[in-house]
N, C-alpha and C positions, 0 to 999 in steps of 0.2 A: 504493500500500500504506500509506504514511504517512497519507494522507487517510482511509482506511478505519479505521485504528487510532484516529485522532483522533475520527472520528464515533462509533465504539463507546465510546470513553472519555466523550464528551459524553452519549451515551445512558445509560451506567451512572450518571453523575453526576445526570442528570435523574431516573432511577428512584430513586436514593438520596434525593434531595431530596423527591420525592413521598412516598416511604415514611416519611421522618421527619415530614413534615407530617401524614400520616394518623395515625401513632402519637401525635403531639402532640395532634391534634384529639380522638382517642378518649380519650386520657388526660385532656384538659381537660374533656370532657363528663362523664366518670365522676367526676372530682374535684368539679366544680361540682354535679353531681347529689347527691353525698353531703353537701356543705355546704348546698345549697339546701333539702334536706328540713327541716332544723332551722330555717333562716332563714325559710322560708315559714310553718311552723307558728307561729313567734314573731310573724310579721307578722299572720297571721290572729287570733292570740290578742290582740294589741294592738288591732286594729280592733274585735273583739268586745267587749273590755273597755271601750273608749271608747263603743261603741254602747250597751251596757247602762247605763252611768252617765248618759249624756246622755238616753237614751230615758226613763229613770225621771223625770228632771227635767221633760222635755217633757210626759210623761203627767200629772204633777201639775198643770201649768198648762193644757194643751190635750189632754185625753184622746182626743178624736176625731181630732185631727190627727197623733197620734204616728206611726202607720204611714206616712202620706204624707210627713211631714217627714224621717223617718229612713231611708227607703228610698233606696238609691243603686245605681250600676251593679254594684257588687260585693256589696252587702248588701241583702237583702230582709227587711222587718220587717212583722209583723202582730200585732194584739192580739186574743186569743180567750179564750173561757171555759175551753178545754181546752188543755193543753200539747201541742205537736207531738212532744215526747220525754217519755214518761211517766216513765221512769227511766233513769239512765245505766248503760250496759253497762260491764263490767270490761274495760278495755283500757289498755295502757301508753301508747298515743298519746293517748287521751282524758285519762288522768291527768296526762300532761305538759301538755296544753292547759289543763286546769283549773288546774294550778299556775301556768302562765304568765299566765293571766287574773288570778288573784289577786295575782300579783307586780306586774302593771301597775296594778291597781286593788284595793288591800287592802280598800276599803270594801264590796266585794261578798262578803266572807267569810261574812256572816250571811244571805245571800240563798239561796233555793232555786233552784239552777241545775242543769239536766239537759242533758248534751251527748251528741252522737252524730255519726257520719260515715256518710253514705248514698251509694250509687252511683246516678247518674241514668241516663236512657236514652241520653244522649250520652256515656256511659262516663266521666263525671267523678265525682270524690269531693268532695261538698259537705259543709261543716261546718255542722251545724244544732244548734239548742238552744232551751231555754225557760227563762225566769226569771219567777217569780211576783211580781206587782206588789202594791202596798199594798191594793188593793180586792179582791184574790183572783183577779183575772184573770191571764192569762199573756201575756208578751211573747215571741212566737216569732220567731226570726231564722234566716237561711240565708246563709252565706258561701260564695261559689261557688268551686269547683275548688281545693280545698286542696292538690292534688298537682301543680298546673301550675307546673313549675319551668323549662320550656324557654325562655321569654323571657329570664329572668335568665341561664340557662346559655348560651344562644346569644350573648347580649350579651357575657358574660364570655369565651366562647370566641373570639368575633370580636376582642375586644380582645387576647387572647393571640396570635391569628394575626397581627394587625397588628403587635404588638410584636415577634414572632418574625421577621416579614418585614423590618421595619426593621433589626433586629439582624443578620439574614442579609445584607441589602444593605450595611450598614456593614462587615461582616466580609469580603464579597467585594471591596469597594473597598480595604480595608486589605490584603487578600491580593494584589490586583492591584498595589498600590503596592510591597509588600514583594518581590514576584516580578519586578518590572520589571528589576532588574539581571540576573536569571537569563535572562529572555527576550532581553535585549540580548546576553547571552553566547551564547545558543543561535544567534541570528541571526549573530553574529560567527563562530561555529564553522562555520556553513554557508558563509559567504563565504570563510573560510580554506580550507575543503575544496574550493572551486571555483578556488582559486589566487589569490584576492585577498589583498592585504595590508591588515589592519585594525588600527588603533590602538585597543585596548580601554582605556577609562578605568578607572583603578585607584581606584575609589571604593566607598563602602558599608561593610558590616561587614567585620571582619578576614578572615574566610574568603573572602569574595568578592574582596577586594583581593588576597589571596594568589593566588587562582585567576587573576584577571586578569593579575597580574604574571607568573605561570608561563606563561600562554598567550602573552603578549608575548615572553617569553624564548624560548619554543618557536618562535614565528614567526621570530625573529631567527636561531635556529640552522638552521631549515629553509631560510630565504632564503639564508644563507651557504653551506649545503650545495649547494643548487641552483645558485647562482651559480658556486661553485667547480667543480662538475661541468660546467656549461655552458662555462665558460672553458677547462677542460681539453680538452673536445672541440673547441672552436673553435681552440685552439692546435694540436691534432693535425691538424685540417683544414687549417690554414694551412701547417703543415710539409709536409703531403702535396702541396701545390700546387707545391713546388719540384721534386720528381722528376717530377710530371706535366708540368711545363713542359719538362723535359729530354726526356721521352718524345715530347712534341709536336714538338720540334725534330728529334729523331731520326727521327720518322715522316715528316716533310717531306723528309728526305734519302734515304729509301728509294727505290730505283730502280723497284721494282715498284709501279705505281700502285694496283693493287687492294689489295695488302697495306698500302700507306701509308694508303689511305682507311680500311681496317679499323682500323688503329692510331689514326688521328685520331678515328674515331668512338668508340672505347673511351675515349680520353682525354677527349673532350667529355662522354661519359656520366658519367665519374667526377667531372668538374668540376661538372656539373649536380647530381649526388648531394651533393657537398660544399656547394653553394649551398643546396640544400633542407634539408640537415641543419643548416647554420648558421642559417638562418631559423627552423627549428623550435626549436633550442636557445635562440636569442635570445628567442623568445616566452616562455620560462620565467622570465626575469628582466628583461624590458623594463620601464622605468619611463617614465611620461608624466604631464604636468600637464594638467588640463582647460582647454579653450579653445573659443571660438565657431568652428564649422566650417561652411562652406557646402557641403552635401552635393552639390549640383549641380556646383559647381566641382571638388570632389574626384573625383567619379565621372567627370566629363568628362575630367580628366587621366588617369584610369585606362583609360578605354575608347578614347581617341584612338589610342594605339599599336596597338590591336587591329584597327583598320580597320573593314571592313564586318562583321566577326564579332560585334561588340558593339553593341547598340542601347540607348540610354539614354532613359528616359521619366520626366522629373521636371517635372510641369506647374505647380508652384508653388514659391514660395520655401521652401527647406529649410535653415534655419540652426538648428543644434543645438549645445548646449554639451556637448562630448564630448572624447575623447582622440584627437587627430588621427593620430599615428603608428600606434598599434595598430589603429585602425579602417582606416586606409589599407592597412596590410600584410594585414589579414584579407580585406578586399574584393578586393584585388589577387590574392591567392591563389585566391579563389573564382571571380573572373571569368576568370582564366587557366585554371582547371580546367574551367569551362563551355565555353570556346573550344577547349580541347584535345580534349574528348570529344564536341563537337557542332559543327555548322556555324554555328549562330546562338545568341547569348546575348542575352536580353532582360532589362534591368535596370530596375526600377521602384522608386519611393520612395513610402512611405505614412506618414501621421501619423494615429494614432487616439488621441484623448484624451491627447496629449502623448507617446505612445509611438511612436518612429520605427523603421520597419522598411524594409529594402532586400530586395527579392525578385529573385533571380537565377534565371532559367529558361532551360534549354538544350533542344535538340532531339536530344540524343545518346541512347545506349542506356539511360541511366538506371541506377538502383540498385534491386534488389528490396527490398521493405519489410523483410524479415528481416535485411538488412545495414545498416539505417540507423544502428544503434549501432556496428556493427563498423568502419565507415569513419572513426569518430572516433579509432580506435587507430592509432598510427604504423605505417607500412609495410604496412598492409592493402591488398590489391589484389584486384579481381574479375577472374577469368580471362576471363569472357565479355565484359568491357568493356575490359580492359587487357591486351592480349597482349604478347608479347615485343617487338614492333615499336612499341608505344605508349610515348610518353615519359611520364615521371612515376614517382615512387617511393613514392606513398602517404603523402606528408607535407603536401600542400597543405591538405586539409580539416582534419587534426589541428592544423596550425599555426594556422589561422583560428579553430578551436574554442577552443584554449588562449588565444589573444590576447583573444577576446571574453569568455570566462569570467573571465579574470584581472581585467578591468576592469568587470565587472558586466553584460555583454551575453550573448548566446547565439545559437544557430542551430538550426533544425529542418529536416527534409526531408519532401518529399512527391513523388508522381509526377504528371507532367503528363498532359494528355489524350492526347498523342501518344507517351507513354512516356518522355519526357525527365525530367531531374531538376529539381526546384524547391527552391531553398535560400532559406529565410526567415531573414534576419539581424535580430536584435533588437539595435539599437545601444545601447551603454552611454550613459546620460545622467547627467552630473555635476550634482549639486545645487549 
């Protein structure tokens, strides 16, 4: 569920970024179109003004070469006896162009100049005009595509997009740096929720330092509360062993053998319950330092007392830096659970990209998929797998789960091909 929410949030963010980019691109194009209209008219007017002045001088020295010399990629020039524009139409755009030409070249003020804008077959708007020369002939010119503003607009838009992308990248980097303490805090919160003890660094802005300090104090209070609760139950369990010992002695003195055996069985069951409860409570506050552990050696020590029930398969050297006592207690509870409810337990060790896992598979009745989460709760028992005559109190798997989660590991369940339970243990690895 959290992954789906994160995916939806990423999709919303991507849509927002694309929308902002489109709005910026449209706004940029509209803006540059508005400013380019004037800029392009001014550019055409400048080129035409220069053309007219230079063409008149060339015509005075080389009349026949004027058209050839002055024609370029953007300007076409011809000398004729008749003007291409007989008279100038009334237009604000032409009046503005005429004024800009004279602003660039005031010497043209006394010349007869006619201007016009025509639309070509290629749907362009060309700027054409005629200027009368000294001998009475006319210099006709054509400046191509006066409305073509897209090259400039696209270049400017591209520069805007690149600038915006750079600014966005810098903003994202800055945001990532600024939110790093929050991400660390979130990760620490998850680890605290799984039972781990995390020392949060009290650095950064004042609010974050106060939050980190409060979370550290909260961890201390929770740890003291759990430890006090666990020790209280341990003390109660210890005190209960004294009357149980008296009952055991009394049961041995009972003359009725059947009644004595029943009493001894009840006492043994109570002692086993106290042992399981003590192990479960100890898992709440157990502390351990990381060390190098030989998994093959550790598992061999666990499986040897089980005899033929447990079979170990560790084909290579398996040395990992982990927490010996919690891992040993967790694996011991799981192996005992597999042997209790099955005839054979198969233990294998795997290492995939530095992640160590121990797989414990049994041939017992297994656990239905719908109860995989339930068996992590204390005292949960399956009627079909654990009857009244079956030993166990529903604390083995929860104890292993809490031990592994407390130190950064975990376990998961699946069903074997023959219906048995397969427990995959992800060992905590200390950095």
